[in-house]
C-alpha positions, 0 to 999 in steps of 0.5 A: 109029112115031108121028112124022111130018115136022116143022118146024124153024128152022135157023141156016145162017150166024151173023148171017143170018136163020134158015130154016124147013125140013121134016124127016123124023122119024129113028128112035129109038136105044137109050135115046132118046125123042121129045119133041113140043116145046111151049115154048122158053126164050130166054137171052142165051146164044142171042144169043151163039150167033146172032152166031156167038160159039159154034162148032158145026156148020152148019146147026143148030137153035138154042136150048138150052132146051125142054120138051114131052111124050114121044110115043115111047120107044126101046129100053132106056128106063126111067122114062119113058112116052108122055105124060110132060111133060119138060124138057131139060137144058143139059149133057146129059152132066153127069149129077151131081157136080163139073164136068169138061171132058169133061162140058160139051162137049155143049149143045143148039143149040150142038154139035148141034140144039137145041129150035127145032123141033116134035120133038126126039130126046133121050137119056132120061137128060138129061130132067127131069120138068116141075113139074105146076103149070107150063105148057110155056113156063114149064117151058122157062125153067128149064134155063139160068137156073133151074139157074144160080140154084140152083147159086149158092145151093147153092155158098153154102149159102143157107138161112133167115136168109141174105142174098142180093143178086140183080143185075138183074131178068133170068132168073137174077136173078129165079130167085135171088130166088124160089128164095132166098125159098123157102129162107127167105133175105132178098133184096136186088135191084139194078136201074137201073129203079124199074119193074123193082124194083117187079116184084121187090118183088111177087115177094118182094124184101125190099129194092130198090136202084137202082144208077143212083141208088146207084152205090156200091151195096155201101154200100147193101148194107152199110147194109141189113145193119148193115155186115155184108154179104151172104152171097152176091152173084150177079154177072151182069155180070162185068167192071164189077161184080165189084169192087163185088160183092166189097165187098158180101159179108161175111167168108167170103161168096161172089160167084158169077160167072154172067155177063159182060153188062158185058164179058169183059175183066179186072176190077181186083179188090180182092185184099187185100179178098178175102184178108183177108175170106176171100171166095170168088169162084167161077164158076158154069156152069149145073149138072148134070142132077142140079142141074136135077132138084133145082131143078125139084123145089124149084120144084114144092114151092114152086109157083114160077111163073117170071116171063115178061114176053114170049111169042112164037110159036116162029117169031119166035125172032129177035125174042125174042132181040133183045128179050133182047139189048136188055134189054127184058124182065123175068125170062124170055122164052118161045116157044110151039110149038103142037101140030104135028098 
């Protein structure tokens, strides 16, 4: 066995500082591999977890997204070898196909130990190959945000000539921008900041709309599309933005609801608009391991580099989460885990 003791950060109680501990390396079971963690991705989800909004056993190692290199394989593992670079999946049990309640009951960092540690034992079937052109911190940004963006684009059948609206310049939204452009779509990006919109422009956005200066931004979208509307709006905010998102899509268009950063209450929806225009409003909860694998392959084919605005040492994870909670970032925030040797 190549593993030795390793360090981890644990959440003892919600809202309390995380505690660094030293752990004995556990033996591998059938179908498991040991991953030396090299990068960890930070999501708004991790902020909710830190506050105690996500129930789970305590103490536990937080953080849902991570990447690294395989250092040991257990009995029965096929298709992976020591030295392979890999990424973990958000829903390890949801291998493929439609979502089902039983398939989303396991999330790293929520229902058990996550990625904020120097080593992690994973089932081999939950891992995805790292795109060769990415470093490990970039790769760790893919599982939640990248797969969510991919699932939204798949839901709406986005391809060449489609019009997509990406709401904001956070991790999911910039993945929507980059992945949609790789499919040949036209992308309109919304933000309250002209500086953040400038970054979206450098990443390939076709049009940018400041929703502070254009609060009825659906009218801007309709004007930019000849009063047709977008094929897809990826709504990351929920309660306060959903009515406007619905008004921004074309007949037969799709609103993918992927987040609730503006609140989790009930939105007053324009039901007649939805009905008469045959608009589809659908929730997207990340995606399966197969979705993650397809997204990572597309990232590799198009040589997409996720936009990382900040990186921290892994032991500064709480500072990184605070930055994300305050929307002080653009794209993704990552944590570097140096080699433990």
